[in-house]
N, C-alpha and C positions, 0 to 999 in steps of 0.2 A: 283105443277105438272100440274094443269090444265092451269096455266098461259104458262108454257113451251110447252105444246101441241098446245096452241092456238098460239103461236109465230112460232111453227114449220110449223103449217097449213097454216099460213098467208105466210110464206116463199115460201112454195110450190105453193100457189095461184099467188104469185108475178112471180115466175118463169114460170108457165104455161101461164100467161097473157102476159109476155115477148116473149115467144115462138109463141104465136097466133099473137102477134103484128110485129113480124120479117118481114113478107112481106110487110107490111105497112111502116115500118121504112125504107126498102130498096128503096121502090117506092118513098117515100117522100125525101129521099137523092138524087135520080136521078133527081127529079123534082127540087129541090132546086139547084142541080148543073146546070140545064140549065139557071136557073134565075141569079144564082151567080157562075161563073165559077171556084171559089176557092174550093167550095164544091165538085166539080167533080174531083178534085185531091186527091190523097193518100186515096182513100176511104177504101182500105184493113186495113189500120192501125186502122180505126173505129171498125174492127171485130177481133182484137188482133194480126193482122199481123205486127211485129215490124221490122223496117229497120235493116239491118245489122251493121249500124253505131252506133246504141244504144249500149252502153256497159252494160254489166251485174254487178251485186253486187253493184248497185248505191244507192244513196240518191234520192228519187223520190218526186219530188214537183208538185202537180196538180193544176194549176191556172185558168182553165176554159176559160177565154175570155180576151179581152185587158184590161180592167180596172183592174182586179186582178192581171194580169201580170205585168203591170206598177207599181202597188203598191208593189208588192213582189219582183221585180227585185233587189233594192238595198239589201234586205235581203239575197237573194239567192246568189247574187254575193259575199258579205262579207263572207258567209259560204263556198262557192265554192273556194275562194282564201284561206281561213283558212285551208280547208282541201284539199289541192290540189292534194293529192295522191288517193283521192276517187271520182269516178265518179259521176256526178250529172246529173240528168234527169228531164227535165220540160216538162210536157204534158199540153195541152189544148184541148179544144172541138171546137173551133171555128178558121176560117182562121185569123180574125183579132188578135186574141190571139197568134197564131203561127207567125205572122208577128212581134209582139212585141218581143217574145221570140228571134227571129233571129236578131232583131234590137239591142236588149239590152244585151243578154246574149250569143250570138253564140261562143264567144271565151272561154267560160268556162263551158258551159253545153251541154248536148245531148238534142235532142228534137224530139218528134212525137206526133201525136194525142193519146189521152187516148181511150181505147176501151169503146164502149157501154156497158151497164151493163148486157149483155148476160153472162150467165155462161161460156159457151164454149169460148167467146172471152176474158173474164177476166182471165181464167185459162190459156189460150194461152199465154196471155201477161206476167202473172207472171212466166210461164216456162221458158221464154226468159230472162226476165228482172232481176229475182231474187233480188228484192230490199232489202236493209238492213232495211230501214225505208220509210214510206210513210207520206208526210206532205201534207195535204188538206188545201186549202185556203177558208174561208169564210164559206160557207154552203154545200159543195160539199160532200153529204152524200149519197151513193149508196149501197143498200144491199149486192149485191154479190161482189163487190169490197171489202167492208170491211170485209166480211165473209171469203173470199179467204185469204186476209191478215192475218186474225185471225187464221185461220187453218193452215197457214204456220208459225206462230210465228212471224210475221213481225209487229212491233209496228206502230200503226197508230195515228198521231196527227192531230187535227184540229186547225188551227191557225188563227189569225185575224177573228175569228169566230163571226159571227152575226145571230140572230134568232129573227125576228120581233114576235110580239104578233099574228099577222094574221098567220105567218108561224108555229108557235109553236101550234095553233089550229089545223092546218091541220095534223101535225106530231101525235098530240094526237089521231086524228081519226084513225091513222093506227098504234096504239101503238105496235101491234105484230110485225111490221117491224121496228119502229123507236127506241123502247127501246133496243132490242139486239144491234142494230148498235151502240148506245151511250154507251152501256156496255162494247163494245168491243174497245173502243178507249182507248189509253194509257194516252191521256192528251187533253184538250181542253183550248186554249188560247183564251178569248173572248174580244171583243172590249169594253164591259161595264159590270158593275155589273148586270143590267137588262138582258142582254143577257145570263150571266153565270147562273142567277137564272132560267130562261126559259129552259135551257139545264138541269139543275139539275131536275127541276120538271118532266121533260121527261124521266129521268132515268140516266143521266149521273152521274158518281161518283164525289160528292162534294170534295173529297180530291184531285182530280186531274184536277178540273175545276176551273180556276181562270180569273180575268180580268186584261189584260196587255195593254189595249188600242188599238188603230187603227194604223196599220203601213201607213194608207193613210194620216194620219196627217204629216208623215215625207217626204212628197213630197217635192222636191226642183226645183226650175228653173233651166232648162238645160243651159250648156254653150252656149254662142252666142244667148241666148234668145232675147236679145233687138234688135240684128242685124237681126234676123230672122223676128221679128214683123215689123220692118221697111221695110224689103223687101217685106212683104206681103202687107203692107200698100200701097207701090208703085204699086205692081201688080194689087190691087184693086181699083187704083186711088182715094183713100178715102181722102187724104189730111188732113185737118183740121176738117173734117165733124165729128159730134157726132155719136158714133156707139153703136148700141144695138145688143147684140148676144142673139139668143134663141137656146140653145144647147140641143142635145139629145132628139129632139121631136119625136113624134110618130103619126101614122094616127088618124085623129080626133082633133089632137093638133095643127097641121100646120094652119089648117083653123082659128082656135081662135088666134093665134099668127098674122096671117095676118090681122085679123079683129082689133086687138089692134093697130098693125102697122098703119093701115089706120087713126086711130084717133090720134096717135102720131104725124104722119105727118102733121095733121091740125095744130098742135101746134108748132112742131119743123120740118118745111119742108125740112131742109137739112139732116135730119137723114137717115143714112145707116143701114140696117138690114143685120146681118149674121144670116141665118137661116140654122141650122146644124142638119139634121134628124139623129136619132140614128143609122140607117142603111143607108150607103151611096147608096146601090142599089136603094134606095127610091128617088134619086135626081132628076131625070127627072120628075118624077110625081110631086115632090114638085115644080119644075120649072113651071109646067103647071098650078098648084094652083096659083103661083105668078102672071104669066101672066093673068090668069082669074080675078085677082083683079085689073088688069091695071097698074101694076108695071114693070119696066124694071128689067131683071134678067141675072145673069151670074153665071154659076157654078164655084167654086173654081179653077178646073183644067182648064177650059177655060180661067179664068182671068189670070192665072199663065202663059198661053201659048201665051198671046198677048202682044206685046212689048208696045203699046200705048193704054191701055185699057181705054175707056171712063167711067166716073163716072156711076155707075148704082145704082138702088134703093136697090136691094136685091142681096146679094151673098149666094148662097146655097152651103154649104159644102159638098164636095164628096171625101174628100181625107183622108184616115185613118191616125192616129197618129200625127194631126196637131191641135187637139182641144185646147191644152194648149196655142199654139201660136195664135189662133183664140181670145181666151179669152183676151190675151195680147193686141189685137186691140180695145177691147171694153171699154166703159164707165160704162155699166150696163149690167148684166147678168141675163137671165131667164133660170133655170135648168128644162128641161122637163121630161116627164113621170110623170107629177104631176098635170096637169090639166085634164089628163085623169087617170083612176084609175089603174095605174101601179106601184106606189110607190116612183116615183121620182129616180133621179140619183145623182151621187156624187157632192156636192157642194164645194168641197175643192179646186178644180183647179180654179175657179174664185176667191175664197178667197185668194189663194196664189198670185193672180194677182192684189190684192188689189181693187177690184171693189165691188160695192154692189151687192147682190144675191137676186133674186125673185124666188119664188116657188108657185106652186099651192098648194092645201090643201092635195094632196095624197102623203104623205112623209114616208110611213111606212118602206121602204127599208133602209133609213137614217134618222130614227126618232130621234135618240139621237144626231146625228150631227147638224140636222136642228135645233132642239130645243136649242142646245148650241149656234148656230149662232144667232138664233132669240132672245134669252134672252140677249145677248150681242150687239144687234142692228146691226149685220152684214147681216142678212137676213130679208125679208118681205114677208109674206104669203098672196098671193092674191087669191080670189075666182072666179072672173068674168073678162070678157074681159075689161069692163069699169075700173076696179080696176087695171088690168095689165097696161093699157095705162096710167092711172093717175100717177102710181107709177114710170113708165119709164119717162115720161114727168117731174114728180117732181125732179127726180135726175138730168135730164139734163138740168133743168133750174136753179138748184142750185148747182153749182159745189163744194161749201162747205160741203153741206149735202152729196153729192157724195162721196168726199175724206173721210169723217168721217166714213161712212158706209163702205167703202172699207177697212179702217184702222182697224175697229172694227172686220170685218171678218178676216183680216190677223192675228189680235192679238189673236183670238181664236184658229187659226191653230198653231200659235207660242206656245201657253200656253199647247198645248195637244201632243207636240213633245215628241219622246223618246220610242215609242212602238217598233220600229225596233230593238233598243239595248235590250229590255227586252226579245222579243221573240227570238232573237238570242241566248241569254244566256240560255234560256230554251232549245233550239234545239241543242246547242253546247253538253250539257251532253248527250242528246240522241244519236247524230251523233258519238261522241266519243265512248260511250259505244257499238255502233254497230260495229264501225271500230276495237274496242279492241276484240269483239266476233268473228269477222271474222278471226282474226289472231290465234285464239286457235284451 
């Protein structure tokens, strides 16, 4: 009884805090819209205003941003084509995620932004959409969203779920909110046994929590990949120069990468650096950092728009949806968000391109994947600028070691494929049951 009262009290506190934060959320959205024009568009959707093009009685997938959308797209397409008489909706929270939905799934799903977790916005959204089932990707756990679905008898599944030890400790500190959310889930399909155990310890039902692997291992090279890589190689005037890519970097990390690049250049003078900030809106600032170090620089979009581009020291990525192609240009990859304490980003795309992967020590977002790659010699963890520079130089001066590390990374990816088919099988039963129920 006391536990129930505590959870109820925390839920009310959460709603009150959200109401108090509403003006700040609105102001922040306006400010971000000025910096990033895509955030100024379709703002009403974020408060539960659903476009008329979105069909009701749908299967609703929520994929958050670009990475989750790219990973989930094959799964969603498979199910949308199989259940072609049932509408499918895919929501995201970011413009980059929205772009990926439209690029990869526009012919088979509806799309809009998901509402912020304000009770009024979530209620408005549910009243229009009336989903038959809600499938959340990775760790998109929102108290009001899940509570509203539960109150309406809508099954909610969390798939490709991951929960780092660090995140689990955070959820444990707000158990009055997190435990009811997890208890209301109809099932959790986790990326690994370790993730599943953390969910169970926080209150998830062990009978419906299982490890099915990560759908991100099922990534494939797109059609015309090689042609796109060669086209980009020509646009950047790279020729036969060795290429190092530092991808998904963050503030404070770009400076470290450029310090390492200066040291690499002392040993491998012809090397080209592809520096790809996590958020393209930072591209001009990153270009200023490059110029400050005395290197020539060109943004990706500028290079692509010049017919005879002169060779440049650094190309700064500023075009969404092209990271895999940029990895295809490279001989060695550093995956960012890891030299600064942000937990790292997905290392499987460079593995797919069969190149060695370097990462800083902060890997908690992809700890299992990073460990698997490192154990099988497909990834090297670096802790300092000097170590980063030494490892890049080492691979560039030893093509045989570079090929072996790239092949080892690709082998790890190949050995872990199959999660998409397993998750699809789990969801088929749920979608089939919801479709049958709708006919009664």
